[in-house]
PyMOL commands that place a pseudoatom at each C-alpha (Angstrom):
pseudoatom trace, name=CA, resn=MET, resi=1, chain=A, elem=C, hetatm=0, pos=[34.467, 130.138, 60.374]
pseudoatom trace, name=CA, resn=ALA, resi=2, chain=A, elem=C, hetatm=0, pos=[34.493, 133.559, 58.721]
pseudoatom trace, name=CA, resn=THR, resi=3, chain=A, elem=C, hetatm=0, pos=[37.738, 135.387, 57.968]
pseudoatom trace, name=CA, resn=VAL, resi=4, chain=A, elem=C, hetatm=0, pos=[38.906, 138.303, 60.117]
pseudoatom trace, name=CA, resn=GLU, resi=5, chain=A, elem=C, hetatm=0, pos=[37.930, 140.665, 57.299]
pseudoatom trace, name=CA, resn=GLU, resi=6, chain=A, elem=C, hetatm=0, pos=[34.400, 139.222, 57.061]
pseudoatom trace, name=CA, resn=ARG, resi=7, chain=A, elem=C, hetatm=0, pos=[33.960, 139.379, 60.828]
pseudoatom trace, name=CA, resn=VAL, resi=8, chain=A, elem=C, hetatm=0, pos=[35.205, 143.010, 60.951]
pseudoatom trace, name=CA, resn=LYS, resi=9, chain=A, elem=C, hetatm=0, pos=[32.695, 143.955, 58.241]
pseudoatom trace, name=CA, resn=SER, resi=10, chain=A, elem=C, hetatm=0, pos=[29.896, 142.101, 60.026]
pseudoatom trace, name=CA, resn=VAL, resi=11, chain=A, elem=C, hetatm=0, pos=[30.561, 143.889, 63.333]
pseudoatom trace, name=CA, resn=ALA, resi=12, chain=A, elem=C, hetatm=0, pos=[30.885, 147.270, 61.599]
pseudoatom trace, name=CA, resn=ALA, resi=13, chain=A, elem=C, hetatm=0, pos=[27.611, 146.668, 59.752]
pseudoatom trace, name=CA, resn=LYS, resi=14, chain=A, elem=C, hetatm=0, pos=[25.800, 145.900, 63.028]
pseudoatom trace, name=CA, resn=VAL, resi=15, chain=A, elem=C, hetatm=0, pos=[27.178, 148.919, 64.877]
pseudoatom trace, name=CA, resn=LEU, resi=16, chain=A, elem=C, hetatm=0, pos=[26.734, 151.359, 61.980]
pseudoatom trace, name=CA, resn=LYS, resi=17, chain=A, elem=C, hetatm=0, pos=[23.427, 149.846, 60.834]
pseudoatom trace, name=CA, resn=ILE, resi=18, chain=A, elem=C, hetatm=0, pos=[24.436, 149.303, 57.210]
pseudoatom trace, name=CA, resn=SER, resi=19, chain=A, elem=C, hetatm=0, pos=[24.719, 146.253, 54.978]
pseudoatom trace, name=CA, resn=PRO, resi=20, chain=A, elem=C, hetatm=0, pos=[28.050, 144.355, 55.155]
pseudoatom trace, name=CA, resn=GLU, resi=21, chain=A, elem=C, hetatm=0, pos=[28.062, 144.303, 51.336]
pseudoatom trace, name=CA, resn=GLN, resi=22, chain=A, elem=C, hetatm=0, pos=[28.370, 148.115, 51.353]
pseudoatom trace, name=CA, resn=ILE, resi=23, chain=A, elem=C, hetatm=0, pos=[31.610, 147.991, 53.358]
pseudoatom trace, name=CA, resn=LYS, resi=24, chain=A, elem=C, hetatm=0, pos=[34.901, 147.942, 51.477]
pseudoatom trace, name=CA, resn=ASN, resi=25, chain=A, elem=C, hetatm=0, pos=[38.415, 147.475, 52.888]
pseudoatom trace, name=CA, resn=GLU, resi=26, chain=A, elem=C, hetatm=0, pos=[39.473, 150.961, 51.818]
pseudoatom trace, name=CA, resn=HIS, resi=27, chain=A, elem=C, hetatm=0, pos=[36.519, 152.626, 53.551]
pseudoatom trace, name=CA, resn=SER, resi=28, chain=A, elem=C, hetatm=0, pos=[37.258, 154.964, 56.438]
pseudoatom trace, name=CA, resn=PHE, resi=29, chain=A, elem=C, hetatm=0, pos=[35.042, 154.251, 59.446]
pseudoatom trace, name=CA, resn=THR, resi=30, chain=A, elem=C, hetatm=0, pos=[34.363, 157.973, 59.891]
pseudoatom trace, name=CA, resn=ALA, resi=31, chain=A, elem=C, hetatm=0, pos=[34.589, 159.591, 56.447]
pseudoatom trace, name=CA, resn=ASP, resi=32, chain=A, elem=C, hetatm=0, pos=[33.028, 156.800, 54.350]
pseudoatom trace, name=CA, resn=LEU, resi=33, chain=A, elem=C, hetatm=0, pos=[30.866, 154.881, 56.821]
pseudoatom trace, name=CA, resn=GLY, resi=34, chain=A, elem=C, hetatm=0, pos=[29.759, 157.793, 59.007]
pseudoatom trace, name=CA, resn=ALA, resi=35, chain=A, elem=C, hetatm=0, pos=[30.952, 156.480, 62.384]
pseudoatom trace, name=CA, resn=GLU, resi=36, chain=A, elem=C, hetatm=0, pos=[30.743, 159.101, 65.110]
pseudoatom trace, name=CA, resn=SER, resi=37, chain=A, elem=C, hetatm=0, pos=[33.103, 159.083, 68.094]
pseudoatom trace, name=CA, resn=ILE, resi=38, chain=A, elem=C, hetatm=0, pos=[30.720, 157.107, 70.327]
pseudoatom trace, name=CA, resn=GLN, resi=39, chain=A, elem=C, hetatm=0, pos=[30.284, 154.520, 67.559]
pseudoatom trace, name=CA, resn=SER, resi=40, chain=A, elem=C, hetatm=0, pos=[34.061, 154.247, 67.174]
pseudoatom trace, name=CA, resn=ILE, resi=41, chain=A, elem=C, hetatm=0, pos=[34.336, 153.334, 70.856]
pseudoatom trace, name=CA, resn=GLU, resi=42, chain=A, elem=C, hetatm=0, pos=[31.454, 150.876, 70.445]
pseudoatom trace, name=CA, resn=LEU, resi=43, chain=A, elem=C, hetatm=0, pos=[33.248, 149.324, 67.456]
pseudoatom trace, name=CA, resn=VAL, resi=44, chain=A, elem=C, hetatm=0, pos=[36.388, 148.742, 69.543]
pseudoatom trace, name=CA, resn=ALA, resi=45, chain=A, elem=C, hetatm=0, pos=[34.316, 147.082, 72.292]
pseudoatom trace, name=CA, resn=MET, resi=46, chain=A, elem=C, hetatm=0, pos=[32.436, 144.915, 69.789]
pseudoatom trace, name=CA, resn=PHE, resi=47, chain=A, elem=C, hetatm=0, pos=[35.668, 143.859, 68.042]
pseudoatom trace, name=CA, resn=GLU, resi=48, chain=A, elem=C, hetatm=0, pos=[37.114, 142.859, 71.426]
pseudoatom trace, name=CA, resn=GLU, resi=49, chain=A, elem=C, hetatm=0, pos=[33.996, 140.812, 72.144]
pseudoatom trace, name=CA, resn=GLU, resi=50, chain=A, elem=C, hetatm=0, pos=[33.854, 139.246, 68.658]
pseudoatom trace, name=CA, resn=PHE, resi=51, chain=A, elem=C, hetatm=0, pos=[37.497, 138.146, 68.726]
pseudoatom trace, name=CA, resn=ALA, resi=52, chain=A, elem=C, hetatm=0, pos=[37.857, 137.577, 72.518]
pseudoatom trace, name=CA, resn=ILE, resi=53, chain=A, elem=C, hetatm=0, pos=[40.832, 139.960, 72.679]
pseudoatom trace, name=CA, resn=GLU, resi=54, chain=A, elem=C, hetatm=0, pos=[41.955, 143.020, 74.606]
pseudoatom trace, name=CA, resn=MET, resi=55, chain=A, elem=C, hetatm=0, pos=[43.052, 145.978, 72.474]
pseudoatom trace, name=CA, resn=ASP, resi=56, chain=A, elem=C, hetatm=0, pos=[44.814, 149.176, 73.437]
pseudoatom trace, name=CA, resn=GLU, resi=57, chain=A, elem=C, hetatm=0, pos=[41.937, 151.625, 72.986]
pseudoatom trace, name=CA, resn=ASP, resi=58, chain=A, elem=C, hetatm=0, pos=[44.063, 154.531, 71.723]
pseudoatom trace, name=CA, resn=ALA, resi=59, chain=A, elem=C, hetatm=0, pos=[45.844, 152.319, 69.183]
pseudoatom trace, name=CA, resn=ALA, resi=60, chain=A, elem=C, hetatm=0, pos=[42.540, 150.775, 68.088]
pseudoatom trace, name=CA, resn=LEU, resi=61, chain=A, elem=C, hetatm=0, pos=[40.853, 154.170, 67.697]
pseudoatom trace, name=CA, resn=ALA, resi=62, chain=A, elem=C, hetatm=0, pos=[43.778, 155.370, 65.562]
pseudoatom trace, name=CA, resn=VAL, resi=63, chain=A, elem=C, hetatm=0, pos=[42.969, 152.708, 62.939]
pseudoatom trace, name=CA, resn=GLU, resi=64, chain=A, elem=C, hetatm=0, pos=[41.061, 154.502, 60.196]
pseudoatom trace, name=CA, resn=THR, resi=65, chain=A, elem=C, hetatm=0, pos=[40.034, 151.970, 57.554]
pseudoatom trace, name=CA, resn=VAL, resi=66, chain=A, elem=C, hetatm=0, pos=[38.247, 148.631, 57.511]
pseudoatom trace, name=CA, resn=GLY, resi=67, chain=A, elem=C, hetatm=0, pos=[41.243, 146.871, 55.948]
pseudoatom trace, name=CA, resn=LYS, resi=68, chain=A, elem=C, hetatm=0, pos=[43.657, 148.325, 58.517]
pseudoatom trace, name=CA, resn=ALA, resi=69, chain=A, elem=C, hetatm=0, pos=[41.266, 147.235, 61.298]
pseudoatom trace, name=CA, resn=ALA, resi=70, chain=A, elem=C, hetatm=0, pos=[41.397, 143.648, 60.007]
pseudoatom trace, name=CA, resn=GLU, resi=71, chain=A, elem=C, hetatm=0, pos=[45.223, 143.803, 59.935]
pseudoatom trace, name=CA, resn=PHE, resi=72, chain=A, elem=C, hetatm=0, pos=[45.368, 145.323, 63.435]
pseudoatom trace, name=CA, resn=ILE, resi=73, chain=A, elem=C, hetatm=0, pos=[42.979, 142.720, 64.872]
pseudoatom trace, name=CA, resn=THR, resi=74, chain=A, elem=C, hetatm=0, pos=[44.910, 139.892, 63.175]
pseudoatom trace, name=CA, resn=LYS, resi=75, chain=A, elem=C, hetatm=0, pos=[48.121, 141.171, 64.800]
pseudoatom trace, name=CA, resn=VAL, resi=76, chain=A, elem=C, hetatm=0, pos=[46.478, 141.450, 68.240]
pseudoatom trace, name=CA, resn=CYS, resi=77, chain=A, elem=C, hetatm=0, pos=[44.992, 137.939, 67.913]
pseudoatom trace, name=CA, resn=ARG, resi=78, chain=A, elem=C, hetatm=0, pos=[48.424, 136.511, 67.083]
pseudoatom trace, name=CA, resn=GLU, resi=79, chain=A, elem=C, hetatm=0, pos=[50.031, 138.361, 70.005]
pseudoatom trace, name=CA, resn=GLN, resi=80, chain=A, elem=C, hetatm=0, pos=[47.353, 137.015, 72.366]
pseudoatom trace, name=CA, resn=GLY, resi=81, chain=A, elem=C, hetatm=0, pos=[47.396, 133.468, 70.972]
pseudoatom trace, name=CA, resn=ILE, resi=82, chain=A, elem=C, hetatm=0, pos=[43.875, 133.572, 69.537]
pseudoatom trace, name=CA, resn=GLU, resi=83, chain=A, elem=C, hetatm=0, pos=[43.198, 131.198, 66.614]
pseudoatom trace, name=CA, resn=ILE, resi=84, chain=A, elem=C, hetatm=0, pos=[41.752, 133.005, 63.583]
pseudoatom trace, name=CA, resn=GLU, resi=85, chain=A, elem=C, hetatm=0, pos=[40.967, 132.148, 60.007]
pseudoatom trace, name=CA, resn=GLN, resi=86, chain=A, elem=C, hetatm=0, pos=[42.822, 134.167, 57.399]
for i in range(1, 86): cmd.bond("trace and resi %d" % i, "trace and resi %d" % (i + 1))
show_as sticks, trace
zoom trace
């Protein structure tokens, strides 16, 4: 199984139509990766689907970087009892 970080990058790459290798933890979804508001909402939905979790949309949309998204998703998975690979 892939790590949370790898899965976050994979989902972001699909939604933003870029290569996962181009995505770094410090990248901002909007400033560095070019996500527009509709894509940000799509990212939240895809992360929920990928990890089988429910996220607070406002809290999820406030997450700005790839690394912070992985941390946020890890926290939500733990809270919801979802097994993940570090």
